[in-house]
C-alpha positions in Angstrom: 155.5 47.3 68.8 156.0 43.7 67.5 154.6 43.0 64.0 154.9 40.0 61.7 157.3 40.4 58.8 155.7 41.8 55.6 155.2 39.3 52.8 157.2 39.8 49.6 155.1 40.8 46.7 158.1 41.3 44.3 161.6 40.2 45.4 164.5 42.2 44.1 165.0 39.5 41.4 161.3 39.7 40.5 161.5 43.5 40.2 164.5 43.2 37.9 162.7 40.7 35.7 159.6 42.8 35.6 161.5 46.0 34.7 163.4 44.1 31.9 160.0 42.9 30.4 158.4 46.3 30.5 161.4 48.0 28.9 161.3 45.4 26.1 157.6 45.9 25.6 158.0 49.7 25.4 161.0 49.5 23.1 159.1 47.1 20.7 156.2 49.5 20.5 158.4 52.6 20.0 161.5 51.6 17.9 162.0 55.2 16.8 162.3 56.4 20.3 160.2 57.5 23.3 160.1 60.2 26.0 159.6 58.6 29.5 158.0 61.1 31.9 158.7 59.9 35.4 156.2 61.0 38.1 158.1 62.1 41.1 158.9 61.0 43.7 157.6 57.4 43.8 158.6 56.4 40.2 162.2 57.6 40.4 163.8 54.3 41.2 161.6 52.4 38.8 162.4 54.9 36.0 166.1 54.7 36.6 166.1 51.0 36.3 163.7 51.1 33.3 165.9 53.4 31.3 168.9 51.1 31.9 167.0 48.1 30.7 166.2 49.6 27.3 168.0 48.1 24.3 170.8 50.5 23.2 169.3 50.9 19.7 166.1 52.5 21.1 166.4 56.3 21.7 165.1 57.2 25.1 164.7 60.6 26.7 163.8 61.0 30.3 162.0 64.0 32.0 160.3 64.5 35.3 157.1 65.9 36.6 156.0 66.4 40.2 152.4 67.3 41.1 150.5 67.9 44.3 148.2 65.3 45.8 144.7 65.3 44.4 142.5 67.4 46.6 138.9 66.2 46.5 137.6 69.4 48.0 139.2 71.4 45.2 138.9 68.8 42.5 142.3 69.4 41.1 146.1 69.0 41.4 148.9 71.4 41.0 152.1 71.1 39.0 155.1 71.4 41.3 157.8 70.6 38.8 157.2 70.8 35.1 158.8 69.2 32.1 161.9 70.7 30.5 161.4 68.7 27.2 159.1 69.7 24.4 156.9 66.7 23.8 155.0 68.0 20.8 154.9 65.4 18.1 156.6 62.8 20.2 155.6 59.5 21.8 155.3 59.9 25.6 155.1 57.1 28.2 154.1 58.2 31.7 156.0 56.2 34.3 154.3 55.5 37.6 155.2 53.4 40.6 151.5 52.5 41.2 148.2 53.5 39.6 145.0 53.2 41.6 142.3 55.9 41.4 143.6 57.1 38.1 143.1 60.8 39.0 146.8 61.7 38.8 147.4 59.8 35.6 144.3 61.3 33.9 145.5 64.8 34.8 149.0 64.1 33.4 147.6 62.5 30.2 145.5 65.6 29.6 148.6 67.8 30.1 150.6 65.8 27.5 147.8 65.9 25.0 147.4 69.6 25.5 151.1 69.9 24.6 150.5 68.0 21.3 152.3 64.8 22.2 151.9 62.3 19.3 150.8 59.6 21.7 150.4 59.2 25.5 150.7 55.8 27.2 151.1 54.7 30.8 153.6 52.3 32.3 153.1 51.3 36.0 155.1 48.9 38.1 151.9 48.1 39.9 148.3 48.6 38.9 145.5 48.6 41.6 142.3 48.7 39.6 140.1 48.0 42.6 140.6 51.6 43.6 140.0 53.1 40.2 137.8 56.2 39.9 138.7 57.4 36.5 138.6 54.8 33.7 142.0 54.6 32.0 144.2 52.2 30.2 147.6 51.2 31.7 149.3 49.7 28.6 152.4 48.5 30.3 151.8 46.8 33.7 154.4 45.2 35.9 151.8 43.5 38.1 148.2 43.9 38.9 147.3 43.8 42.6 144.3 43.8 44.8 143.5 46.6 47.3 146.6 45.9 49.4 149.1 48.2 51.1 152.6 48.0 49.6 156.0 49.4 50.6 159.4 49.5 49.0 161.1 50.3 45.7 159.8 53.9 45.7 156.6 53.1 47.5 156.5 54.7 50.9 154.7 56.0 54.0 155.9 59.3 55.4 159.0 58.9 53.1 160.0 55.6 54.9 160.8 52.4 52.9 161.5 54.1 49.5 164.9 52.5 49.2 163.9 48.9 50.1 165.0 46.9 47.0 161.8 44.8 46.7 158.1 45.4 47.1 156.4 44.1 50.3 152.8 43.8 51.5 152.2 45.5 54.8 149.3 45.9 57.1 147.7 49.3 56.4 146.4 49.9 59.9 149.8 49.0 61.4 151.7 51.4 59.2 149.2 54.2 59.8 149.4 53.7 63.6 153.2 53.2 63.7 155.0 54.2 60.5 158.3 52.8 61.7 156.9 49.4 62.6 158.4 47.5 59.6 161.9 49.1 59.8 163.5 46.1 61.7 162.1 43.7 59.1 163.0 45.7 55.9 166.3 47.1 57.2 167.6 44.1 59.2 171.3 45.0 59.0 170.6 48.3 60.7 168.8 46.7 63.5 170.7 43.4 64.0 173.3 45.1 66.2 170.5 46.2 68.6 169.4 42.6 69.3 170.3 41.2 72.7 173.4 38.9 72.7 172.6 35.4 71.7 169.2 36.2 70.3 168.2 35.9 66.7 166.4 38.3 64.4 164.4 37.7 61.3 165.1 38.8 57.7 162.5 39.9 55.2 162.7 36.4 53.6 161.5 34.8 56.8 164.9 33.2 57.5 166.4 33.4 61.0 169.5 35.5 61.2 172.4 34.9 63.5 173.6 37.7 65.8 175.5 40.2 63.7 173.0 40.0 60.8 174.3 36.8 59.1 171.6 34.6 57.6 171.8 31.0 58.7 172.0 28.4 56.0 168.4 27.5 55.6 166.5 27.2 52.3 163.3 28.9 51.4 161.1 26.5 49.6 158.7 29.2 48.2 159.4 31.3 45.2 157.9 34.3 43.4 
């Protein structure tokens, strides 16, 4: 199946800049320290980079929660992995890769408040309010997006594309029909050796690559 390369929403450099900004915003709001609660699995990469971006003088503790998908027919989610930390009396920031319907975040906020957290805020790399069902505030937002389908940097489909260093806009119907359709574009090094001799492949930046995966010396005039 031949598909066009996905468009870059956040290049690796843009991701790094965004993470740095978000860490600075959270640190400024919580100079006495904060507990980051990473929502597994999608937010793992984002959380790891976010923690490293904090200024050293800001105390940061990290914990993890994993919950089941929201089941409309049951109207609830289940906790699959719970916190180890006691958040009573502490400032908590829930860390998500993407917030859309708000159902998961609303559930987690209620959990933190029930455990007597002093404050509960939300940090999301991406916010997709067009799909919101439950009204909620995402205080720290990396980037607000329309109702688009995104992959990379923790965002996945069938556990594919999580470790792509940037975030890319993909065609939803294409991914649902053929989950591996974007692998040649987002993992070009792995597929370059499969190209016929003398042919060229395309990298995620849209630049033609020479056989063997080397990118030719062309300049990309666009920027994020």
